[in-house]
KELONU-982525 format. One line per 5 residues: their letters; for each residue x, y, z of N, C-alpha, C. Coordinates in Angstrom, 3 decimals, decimal comma. Last residue first. Layout:
N
A> X/Y/Z/X/Y/Z/X/Y/Z  ... $
REM end
This chain:
255
KNRII> -39,212/-39,195/95,749/-39,975/-38,912/96,967/-41,312/-38,284/96,611  -38,201/-41,843/93,689/-38,637/-40,442/93,792/-39,444/-40,265/95,050  -35,663/-44,130/94,880/-37,041/-43,795/94,487/-37,269/-42,304/94,517  -32,590/-44,980/93,643/-33,265/-44,137/94,630/-34,647/-43,783/94,117  -31,307/-48,180/93,176/-32,032/-47,060/92,556/-32,747/-46,283/93,657 $
RRCFY> -28,323/-50,053/93,128/-29,402/-49,468/93,911/-29,979/-48,254/93,198  -27,495/-52,872/91,280/-27,335/-51,417/91,401/-28,553/-50,860/92,118  -25,771/-56,027/91,177/-26,920/-55,174/91,496/-26,538/-53,709/91,659  -25,288/-58,913/89,480/-24,592/-57,692/89,859/-25,660/-56,605/89,997  -26,286/-62,133/90,397/-26,674/-60,846/89,820/-25,825/-59,718/90,393 $
GFDGP> -25,051/-65,405/89,592/-25,895/-64,515/90,377/-26,153/-63,222/89,640  -23,031/-68,273/89,963/-23,940/-67,491/89,121/-24,816/-66,630/90,021  -19,636/-68,583/91,004/-21,056/-68,550/91,357/-21,841/-67,751/90,320  -16,992/-68,214/90,365/-17,747/-69,190/89,587/-19,220/-69,242/89,919  -15,854/-67,527/93,626/-15,590/-67,464/92,179/-16,324/-68,579/91,447 $
ESREE> -18,605/-67,075/95,946/-17,342/-67,688/95,587/-17,112/-67,534/94,088  -20,200/-65,059/98,388/-20,083/-65,511/97,007/-18,681/-66,026/96,755  -21,669/-65,941/101,397/-20,455/-65,415/100,782/-20,345/-65,950/99,364  -25,102/-65,145/101,968/-24,001/-66,085/101,826/-22,831/-65,421/101,137  -28,223/-64,904/103,482/-27,006/-64,186/103,116/-25,895/-65,215/102,997 $
EAEGD> -30,435/-66,554/103,255/-30,609/-65,189/103,724/-29,413/-64,334/103,319  -31,246/-68,585/100,563/-30,230/-68,273/101,552/-30,400/-66,819/101,960  -33,420/-68,683/98,980/-32,960/-69,953/99,527/-31,877/-69,752/100,568  -34,238/-66,391/97,707/-34,738/-66,626/99,047/-34,300/-67,940/99,656  -33,180/-65,658/95,372/-34,347/-66,528/95,298/-34,898/-66,876/96,674 $
VEAAT> -30,929/-64,303/96,041/-32,053/-63,498/95,557/-33,332/-64,317/95,482  -29,365/-66,549/96,894/-29,692/-65,461/97,807/-30,898/-64,665/97,337  -29,084/-68,099/94,620/-29,763/-68,662/95,793/-30,191/-67,564/96,749  -27,601/-66,394/92,986/-28,972/-66,743/92,595/-29,748/-67,300/93,772  -25,766/-63,932/94,953/-25,903/-65,230/94,297/-27,364/-65,481/93,952 $
RFETF> -25,001/-60,602/94,241/-25,832/-61,517/95,022/-25,960/-62,830/94,263  -22,787/-57,888/94,421/-23,081/-59,169/93,797/-23,892/-60,029/94,753  -22,739/-54,392/93,831/-23,041/-55,485/94,760/-23,343/-56,760/93,981  -22,436/-52,364/91,984/-21,394/-52,524/92,993/-21,610/-53,711/93,929  -22,646/-51,130/89,119/-23,272/-52,309/89,718/-22,307/-52,866/90,765 $
GFAKA> -21,342/-49,050/87,769/-22,290/-48,716/88,823/-23,003/-49,883/89,476  -19,366/-49,669/86,001/-20,635/-49,210/85,431/-21,724/-49,045/86,485  -17,330/-50,564/87,618/-17,049/-49,416/86,749/-18,322/-48,833/86,162  -18,486/-52,832/88,714/-18,304/-51,655/89,558/-18,056/-50,405/88,723  -18,332/-54,552/86,464/-19,629/-54,188/87,045/-19,513/-52,912/87,877 $
AQIER> -15,561/-54,849/86,137/-16,359/-54,200/85,092/-17,696/-53,712/85,641  -14,947/-56,208/88,552/-14,323/-54,923/88,235/-15,126/-54,156/87,193  -16,448/-58,539/88,223/-16,703/-57,665/89,370/-16,149/-56,268/89,104  -15,214/-59,638/85,975/-16,608/-59,211/85,893/-16,959/-58,251/87,030  -12,681/-60,210/87,058/-12,805/-59,288/85,934/-14,227/-58,750/85,794 $
AHCVG> -13,308/-62,065/89,125/-12,665/-60,783/89,434/-12,841/-59,768/88,312  -16,615/-63,414/88,897/-15,183/-63,499/88,625/-14,587/-62,114/88,836  -19,620/-64,720/89,022/-18,716/-64,021/89,926/-17,257/-64,347/89,596  -21,583/-64,178/86,144/-20,821/-65,119/86,961/-19,770/-64,347/87,750  -24,880/-62,709/85,757/-23,498/-62,960/85,395/-22,850/-63,920/86,369 $
PVGIY> -27,558/-60,352/85,281/-27,055/-61,713/85,471/-25,619/-61,878/85,016  -28,110/-57,470/87,108/-27,637/-57,944/85,808/-27,046/-59,340/85,992  -30,743/-55,932/88,869/-29,713/-56,945/88,829/-29,396/-57,389/87,410  -31,626/-53,057/90,556/-31,640/-53,694/89,243/-30,460/-54,656/89,192  -33,494/-52,410/93,467/-32,213/-52,801/92,895/-32,474/-53,404/91,516 $
IEEEE> -35,049/-50,083/95,621/-35,126/-50,860/94,384/-33,693/-51,176/93,946  -36,373/-49,713/98,962/-35,292/-49,634/97,995/-35,545/-50,523/96,787  -38,025/-49,968/101,099/-38,201/-48,771/100,281/-37,155/-48,659/99,174  -38,032/-53,371/101,126/-38,580/-52,244/101,877/-38,786/-51,059/100,934  -36,720/-54,130/98,184/-36,504/-54,426/99,595/-36,935/-53,214/100,399 $
EIWLL> -37,129/-55,445/95,039/-37,598/-54,416/95,962/-37,395/-54,919/97,380  -35,547/-56,062/92,000/-35,624/-56,409/93,417/-36,150/-55,204/94,186  -35,445/-57,432/88,880/-36,007/-56,298/89,620/-36,198/-56,753/91,061  -33,061/-58,477/86,520/-33,756/-58,746/87,776/-34,209/-57,441/88,414  -33,226/-59,498/83,057/-32,652/-58,730/84,153/-33,439/-59,066/85,410 $
HHYNY> -32,471/-61,689/80,271/-33,347/-61,148/81,308/-32,520/-60,293/82,265  -30,654/-62,829/78,482/-32,021/-62,524/78,017/-32,983/-62,155/79,145  -27,966/-63,355/78,707/-28,887/-64,167/79,515/-30,364/-63,872/79,245  -26,584/-61,684/76,880/-26,111/-63,053/77,124/-27,157/-63,939/77,797  -27,949/-59,294/76,943/-27,785/-59,951/75,646/-27,355/-61,408/75,822 $
FGHLL> -27,719/-58,599/79,634/-29,032/-58,911/79,078/-28,911/-59,677/77,766  -24,943/-58,113/79,889/-25,589/-59,184/80,651/-26,932/-59,585/80,072  -24,642/-55,946/78,064/-23,841/-57,170/77,924/-24,515/-58,340/78,648  -26,367/-54,026/79,135/-26,629/-54,573/77,803/-25,882/-55,891/77,588  -25,043/-53,484/81,573/-26,398/-54,043/81,577/-26,716/-54,687/80,233 $
FNNNA> -22,690/-52,355/80,566/-22,607/-53,586/81,352/-23,969/-54,273/81,408  -23,702/-50,067/79,232/-23,002/-51,116/78,489/-22,905/-52,429/79,266  -26,881/-48,693/79,491/-25,650/-48,985/80,229/-24,955/-50,199/79,594  -29,313/-48,099/78,451/-28,181/-48,045/77,522/-26,843/-48,310/78,208  -31,010/-48,128/80,560/-31,298/-49,085/79,484/-30,168/-49,131/78,463 $
LYWDK> -30,338/-45,963/82,107/-29,703/-47,245/82,427/-29,964/-48,299/81,347  -31,953/-43,838/81,489/-30,701/-43,955/80,733/-29,997/-45,282/80,998  -33,964/-43,794/83,341/-34,205/-44,532/82,093/-32,923/-44,725/81,284  -33,826/-42,321/85,652/-32,981/-43,518/85,575/-33,180/-44,305/84,280  -35,682/-40,313/85,572/-34,274/-39,908/85,618/-33,329/-41,094/85,454 $
RPLRA> -38,104/-41,684/85,812/-37,672/-41,203/84,498/-36,186/-40,853/84,464  -37,952/-44,605/87,835/-38,127/-43,152/87,713/-37,507/-42,658/86,413  -38,858/-47,662/86,037/-37,987/-46,867/86,896/-38,385/-45,391/86,846  -40,313/-48,793/84,054/-40,963/-48,671/85,360/-40,126/-47,859/86,348  -38,629/-49,130/81,960/-39,487/-47,935/81,905/-40,260/-47,752/83,206 $
LDKRQ> -37,576/-51,582/82,178/-36,873/-50,527/82,906/-37,630/-49,206/82,839  -38,818/-53,253/80,441/-39,491/-53,016/81,718/-38,771/-51,988/82,577  -37,086/-53,699/78,353/-38,095/-52,657/78,166/-38,835/-52,324/79,451  -35,626/-55,897/79,284/-35,009/-54,570/79,256/-36,040/-53,456/79,124  -37,683/-57,903/81,478/-37,037/-57,627/80,204/-36,502/-56,194/80,220 $
IKECV> -37,286/-59,568/84,702/-37,872/-58,589/83,793/-37,101/-58,572/82,473  -38,121/-61,375/87,594/-37,366/-61,382/86,346/-38,046/-60,458/85,347  -38,262/-60,148/90,880/-38,990/-60,396/89,636/-38,039/-60,374/88,443  -38,932/-60,024/94,237/-37,883/-60,365/93,279/-38,558/-60,819/91,993  -39,528/-58,250/97,160/-40,070/-58,645/95,864/-38,903/-58,895/94,916 $
YGSPE> -40,134/-58,013/100,583/-39,163/-58,381/99,551/-39,879/-58,850/98,295  -41,517/-57,637/102,926/-41,381/-56,501/102,025/-40,425/-56,757/100,885  -42,104/-59,770/104,511/-40,818/-59,120/104,762/-40,630/-57,878/103,894  -44,504/-60,715/103,456/-44,537/-59,987/104,718/-43,238/-59,246/105,013  -43,943/-59,905/99,954/-44,131/-60,833/101,053/-44,203/-60,042/102,340 $
AGSQE> -45,558/-58,152/97,318/-44,601/-58,177/98,405/-44,957/-59,248/99,415  -46,459/-60,062/94,329/-46,585/-58,970/95,280/-45,586/-59,133/96,393  -45,798/-62,097/92,626/-46,777/-61,115/92,175/-46,917/-59,948/93,133  -42,546/-63,244/91,804/-43,590/-63,064/92,795/-44,513/-61,943/92,368  -40,606/-65,739/90,383/-41,277/-64,465/90,153/-42,453/-64,363/91,107 $
SVESE> -37,574/-67,126/91,201/-39,010/-67,210/91,409/-39,631/-65,838/91,267  -35,158/-67,549/88,727/-35,542/-66,777/89,894/-37,046/-66,813/90,023  -34,867/-68,843/86,450/-34,015/-69,295/87,538/-34,330/-68,549/88,822  -37,631/-69,782/84,475/-36,913/-68,729/85,187/-36,095/-69,292/86,333  -39,211/-71,635/83,316/-37,780/-71,826/83,155/-36,960/-70,793/83,911 $
KEEVN> -41,766/-70,729/83,860/-41,358/-72,026/84,378/-39,859/-72,207/84,345  -41,781/-68,279/82,480/-41,927/-68,271/83,925/-41,459/-69,585/84,534  -41,572/-69,159/79,856/-40,520/-68,330/80,418/-40,576/-68,326/81,932  -44,004/-70,474/79,546/-42,758/-71,239/79,472/-41,631/-70,457/80,116  -45,761/-68,285/79,752/-45,820/-69,364/80,734/-44,537/-70,184/80,740 $
KEEEK> -45,046/-66,801/77,509/-44,865/-66,213/78,821/-44,868/-67,289/79,898  -45,829/-68,482/75,495/-44,418/-68,185/75,641/-44,133/-67,614/77,021  -48,619/-68,443/75,857/-47,900/-69,695/76,066/-46,407/-69,467/76,208  -49,252/-65,775/75,274/-49,442/-66,281/76,622/-48,660/-67,561/76,863  -46,932/-63,779/73,482/-47,954/-64,794/73,466/-48,041/-65,434/74,843 $
EKAQI> -46,370/-60,342/74,200/-45,904/-61,709/74,283/-47,095/-62,649/74,172  -46,440/-57,539/72,203/-47,238/-58,411/73,064/-46,652/-59,805/73,045  -45,621/-54,139/71,598/-45,185/-55,532/71,618/-46,047/-56,318/72,594  -48,015/-52,005/70,009/-47,215/-52,345/71,178/-46,806/-53,805/71,086  -47,755/-50,530/66,688/-48,412/-51,349/67,706/-47,474/-51,481/68,903 $
QRIDG> -48,329/-48,530/63,817/-47,597/-48,732/65,061/-48,417/-49,563/66,046  -47,962/-49,043/60,390/-48,917/-48,991/61,504/-48,191/-49,370/62,785  -46,906/-47,461/57,526/-46,444/-48,149/58,731/-47,452/-47,935/59,856  -47,406/-45,967/55,332/-47,920/-47,338/55,315/-47,515/-48,132/56,555  -46,093/-43,580/55,537/-47,540/-43,566/55,746/-48,172/-44,943/55,767 $
TNVTE> -43,523/-44,159/54,762/-43,782/-44,026/56,192/-45,281/-44,013/56,508  -42,936/-46,556/52,390/-43,638/-45,298/52,618/-43,984/-45,206/54,099  -39,952/-48,063/51,408/-41,058/-48,076/52,366/-41,626/-46,671/52,516  -38,469/-50,101/49,196/-38,805/-48,692/49,384/-40,067/-48,620/50,218  -36,216/-52,776/50,151/-37,546/-52,243/49,814/-37,588/-50,727/49,964 $
GNWVA> -33,776/-53,796/51,019/-33,830/-53,167/49,705/-35,179/-52,597/49,321  -33,596/-54,664/53,571/-33,915/-55,687/52,558/-34,077/-55,083/51,158  -33,201/-52,758/55,580/-32,068/-53,595/55,153/-32,428/-54,730/54,203  -33,719/-49,430/56,335/-34,354/-50,620/55,752/-33,245/-51,491/55,173  -34,171/-46,975/58,733/-33,170/-47,814/58,069/-33,886/-49,073/57,601 $
MYHKG> -35,385/-43,683/59,352/-35,630/-45,075/59,012/-34,398/-45,712/58,374  -37,205/-41,269/61,053/-35,870/-41,683/60,649/-35,908/-43,196/60,472  -39,621/-38,704/60,971/-39,332/-40,129/60,853/-37,889/-40,342/60,401  -41,028/-36,219/63,145/-40,125/-36,604/62,060/-39,801/-38,091/62,139  -42,528/-35,344/65,304/-43,206/-36,077/64,243/-42,327/-36,480/63,079 $
SDDLL> -41,268/-34,343/67,432/-41,802/-33,337/66,502/-42,513/-33,999/65,324  -40,250/-36,450/68,814/-41,419/-35,800/69,397/-41,936/-34,637/68,556  -39,445/-38,996/66,308/-39,148/-38,035/67,364/-40,403/-37,282/67,785  -39,035/-42,290/65,657/-40,050/-41,237/65,546/-39,817/-40,242/66,667  -37,359/-44,658/63,755/-37,264/-43,736/64,887/-38,253/-42,607/64,649 $
LLGII> -37,411/-47,971/62,697/-38,041/-46,656/62,589/-37,829/-45,893/63,885  -35,854/-50,501/60,803/-35,913/-49,775/62,068/-36,512/-48,405/61,809  -36,747/-53,525/58,951/-36,306/-52,158/59,165/-36,482/-51,651/60,574  -37,597/-56,119/58,636/-36,864/-55,512/57,514/-36,355/-54,115/57,817  -38,150/-59,256/59,949/-37,979/-57,847/60,291/-37,098/-57,184/59,235 $
DETTE> -37,982/-61,888/59,204/-39,190/-61,149/58,816/-39,039/-59,650/59,045  -35,692/-62,803/60,382/-35,688/-62,673/58,919/-36,892/-61,880/58,426  -36,286/-63,196/63,013/-35,696/-61,907/62,668/-35,589/-61,712/61,154  -39,511/-64,839/62,845/-38,077/-64,816/63,083/-37,554/-63,436/62,723  -42,197/-64,013/62,858/-41,849/-65,350/63,322/-40,372/-65,466/63,647 $
AEGMD> -43,872/-61,129/63,934/-42,744/-61,647/63,160/-42,333/-63,002/63,725  -45,764/-59,997/65,510/-46,155/-61,198/64,779/-45,052/-61,727/63,869  -43,538/-58,755/67,941/-44,903/-58,748/67,425/-45,256/-60,063/66,753  -41,057/-58,924/69,149/-41,113/-58,943/67,687/-42,532/-58,962/67,117  -40,423/-59,302/71,770/-40,466/-57,917/71,292/-40,788/-57,795/69,815 $
GRDFV> -40,140/-61,985/72,355/-41,281/-61,271/72,922/-41,440/-59,850/72,453  -37,678/-62,638/71,151/-38,937/-63,075/70,541/-40,151/-62,312/71,069  -35,727/-59,637/71,799/-35,884/-61,079/71,632/-37,281/-61,377/71,112  -33,210/-57,019/71,559/-34,586/-57,522/71,559/-34,591/-59,035/71,423  -31,488/-54,068/72,180/-31,426/-55,524/72,273/-32,860/-56,037/72,373 $
LTYNL> -30,090/-51,226/70,874/-31,361/-51,906/71,085/-31,117/-53,406/71,088  -28,126/-48,556/71,776/-28,109/-49,979/71,451/-29,447/-50,592/71,835  -27,164/-45,381/70,585/-28,159/-46,191/71,287/-28,053/-47,636/70,828  -26,401/-42,204/70,315/-25,683/-43,468/70,346/-26,494/-44,418/71,215  -26,681/-39,191/68,745/-27,473/-40,272/69,309/-26,677/-41,568/69,185 $
VPSRK> -25,284/-36,104/69,374/-25,040/-37,410/68,768/-25,881/-38,457/69,495  -25,995/-33,964/70,942/-26,241/-33,874/69,498/-26,032/-35,196/68,770  -27,540/-35,583/73,841/-26,442/-34,872/73,188/-26,754/-34,783/71,697  -29,759/-36,902/74,733/-28,995/-36,156/75,729/-27,830/-35,376/75,123  -32,890/-37,901/74,058/-31,703/-37,403/73,359/-30,949/-36,455/74,295 $
SVTGQ> -34,242/-40,826/75,411/-34,121/-39,375/75,512/-32,819/-38,935/74,871  -36,169/-43,384/73,911/-34,852/-42,922/74,339/-34,862/-41,396/74,370  -38,486/-45,951/74,408/-38,269/-44,528/74,168/-36,902/-44,140/74,707  -39,325/-49,080/72,721/-39,041/-48,222/73,867/-38,831/-46,787/73,433  -40,358/-50,564/70,681/-39,337/-51,185/71,525/-39,036/-50,364/72,773 $
LVAEY> -43,314/-51,164/68,903/-42,597/-50,231/69,774/-41,635/-50,981/70,684  -43,392/-52,408/65,729/-43,533/-52,781/67,133/-42,672/-51,855/67,988  -45,240/-51,890/62,840/-44,080/-51,448/63,613/-44,322/-51,704/65,087  -46,115/-53,340/59,844/-46,463/-53,259/61,252/-45,199/-52,947/62,028  -47,150/-52,216/56,636/-46,099/-52,655/57,544/-46,575/-52,463/58,981 $
EEGKP> -49,230/-53,402/53,934/-48,638/-52,350/54,742/-47,503/-52,937/55,588  -50,446/-55,472/52,754/-49,924/-54,456/51,857/-49,262/-53,304/52,609  -49,439/-57,742/55,186/-50,340/-57,495/54,075/-49,703/-56,507/53,108  -46,840/-56,504/56,631/-48,109/-57,068/57,107/-49,160/-56,747/56,051  -43,292/-56,512/57,070/-44,462/-56,445/56,191/-45,678/-57,109/56,832 $
YFLFV> -42,036/-54,867/60,060/-42,043/-55,998/59,133/-43,289/-55,887/58,251  -39,947/-52,970/62,352/-41,136/-53,202/61,529/-40,916/-54,314/60,521  -39,271/-51,568/65,563/-38,894/-52,527/64,533/-40,124/-52,759/63,668  -38,823/-48,272/66,941/-39,676/-49,348/66,452/-38,880/-50,306/65,568  -38,587/-45,824/69,411/-37,834/-46,773/68,600/-38,741/-47,941/68,237 $
QMDGG> -39,083/-42,334/69,920/-39,584/-43,699/70,007/-38,850/-44,587/69,002  -37,480/-39,891/71,718/-37,534/-40,515/70,411/-37,992/-41,957/70,587  -37,756/-36,746/73,453/-37,912/-38,192/73,375/-37,965/-38,667/71,934  -35,347/-34,211/74,440/-36,573/-34,692/73,832/-36,589/-36,203/73,721  -32,864/-33,500/75,263/-33,827/-33,810/76,306/-35,152/-34,294/75,760 $
LRTDA> -32,509/-31,426/72,481/-31,838/-32,129/73,565/-32,815/-32,306/74,715  -34,915/-32,023/69,855/-34,241/-31,145/70,807/-33,565/-31,978/71,887  -34,370/-33,782/66,876/-35,006/-33,776/68,190/-34,219/-32,885/69,139  -33,114/-33,960/64,406/-33,495/-32,635/64,897/-34,185/-32,617/66,251  -30,034/-35,566/63,825/-31,482/-35,735/64,025/-31,973/-34,525/64,804 $
GRAQI> -27,312/-35,169/63,848/-28,106/-34,250/63,049/-29,600/-34,518/63,086  -26,229/-38,466/63,869/-25,845/-37,072/64,136/-26,714/-36,179/63,245  -26,372/-41,720/65,241/-26,956/-40,681/64,380/-26,464/-39,314/64,830  -26,245/-45,130/65,542/-25,476/-43,901/65,704/-26,007/-42,875/64,716  -27,232/-48,086/67,019/-27,687/-46,936/66,240/-26,808/-45,737/66,561 $
TLKGS> -27,138/-51,483/66,863/-26,410/-50,331/67,376/-26,682/-49,157/66,456  -29,180/-54,116/67,694/-28,973/-53,041/66,730/-28,259/-51,892/67,427  -29,487/-57,590/68,070/-28,958/-56,347/68,630/-28,738/-55,359/67,493  -31,858/-60,295/68,641/-30,931/-59,468/67,883/-30,473/-58,249/68,648  -33,581/-63,437/68,171/-33,129/-62,302/68,972/-32,145/-61,489/68,153 $
DPRFE> -34,082/-65,705/66,675/-35,142/-65,223/67,559/-34,696/-64,091/68,479  -31,821/-66,094/64,932/-33,192/-66,306/64,455/-34,273/-65,692/65,345  -29,704/-63,187/65,488/-29,924/-64,617/65,554/-31,371/-64,846/65,122  -28,060/-60,387/64,160/-29,313/-61,108/64,336/-29,082/-62,610/64,477  -26,832/-57,324/64,467/-26,385/-58,688/64,710/-27,633/-59,495/65,069 $
GKVFG> -26,336/-54,232/62,683/-27,185/-55,294/63,205/-26,450/-56,600/63,417  -25,965/-50,751/62,812/-25,277/-52,039/62,704/-26,122/-53,107/63,381  -26,912/-47,871/61,116/-27,353/-48,911/62,046/-26,529/-50,171/61,776  -26,074/-44,343/60,835/-26,112/-45,729/60,373/-26,566/-46,648/61,503  -27,006/-41,028/59,787/-26,182/-41,963/60,543/-26,274/-43,358/59,966 $
VNRVK> -28,524/-39,407/58,204/-28,208/-38,892/59,538/-27,330/-39,851/60,338  -29,173/-38,300/54,931/-28,550/-39,318/55,761/-28,175/-38,711/57,113  -32,361/-37,020/53,921/-30,929/-36,866/54,175/-30,448/-38,017/55,045  -34,780/-37,920/52,762/-34,446/-36,496/52,785/-32,953/-36,291/52,957  -36,172/-40,222/50,785/-35,067/-40,088/51,721/-34,589/-38,648/51,666 $
QEERC> -39,658/-40,675/50,350/-38,454/-39,926/50,010/-37,429/-39,953/51,149  -42,129/-41,663/50,862/-41,179/-42,578/50,228/-39,825/-41,924/49,962  -42,604/-39,782/53,694/-43,312/-40,717/52,823/-42,290/-41,667/52,200  -39,544/-38,810/54,450/-40,886/-38,238/54,332/-41,615/-39,026/53,267  -36,827/-39,581/56,635/-37,715/-39,939/55,522/-39,033/-39,180/55,617 $
EYLYQ> -33,437/-39,621/57,384/-34,699/-38,940/57,638/-35,574/-39,170/56,416  -31,766/-42,813/57,475/-32,183/-41,605/56,766/-33,380/-40,947/57,448  -28,975/-44,789/57,982/-30,190/-44,285/58,606/-30,530/-42,944/57,972  -27,474/-47,593/56,290/-27,603/-46,162/56,557/-28,960/-45,839/57,166  -26,408/-50,627/57,813/-27,339/-49,946/56,916/-27,405/-48,470/57,289 $
TFRKM> -24,715/-53,674/58,077/-24,683/-52,239/58,363/-25,558/-51,537/57,337  -24,988/-56,969/59,582/-25,142/-56,010/58,478/-24,968/-54,592/58,997  -25,021/-60,480/60,201/-24,507/-59,148/60,526/-24,669/-58,228/59,316  -26,395/-63,371/61,587/-26,458/-62,432/60,470/-25,977/-61,060/60,939  -24,938/-66,394/62,676/-25,419/-65,055/63,021/-25,360/-64,154/61,784 $
REM end
């Protein structure tokens, strides 16, 4: 595993205006985690900040949007977890050389960890796109059957990525930074989206043990469902220590 720490700067074109924090990275070849801490970024409280990873593309750079974070305090503390489907045309994490934050006033904040001097004007922004063949493999290997629509019972169970939490009501987007959710996603590389009648549940994969149950409850994931239960193989069953399943949190829909 590759680990590094890099300063985060406000940048204008090729100039570093000021240091606002730092980024800590932990990279495997096809996935990674970046912990971002910043103080003094000028985004107003409640404002949005877009998060990008970027890599060289010809004579320019291509930046892949990872998501949007709302600034809730003067200190930005954000953890980004990503995998192969979030990396655009980068073949491995070795190709990714930097992180870009773009606030709603147009200011750029950047960390570059390969020593290059990057002009913000040379960065082209794109959306992350999974290759179709990778998506098919992921669907076949999913431990939970993915359904395209509601069954007659009104039950939908779908394996999702962390960035798909943007489908939640805006007031619940902060869950993307929930430490228990990040821990489960980083270990198993997926989350679970469950719809039952008028209710939504977000499931974090894990194993049923007393310590995990206690941690899950502390972060708001108060219900455990076995994999067989969420997959429809069992209507309801008692979970036993060692069972694999999902720690679930109920989300209230907007009326």
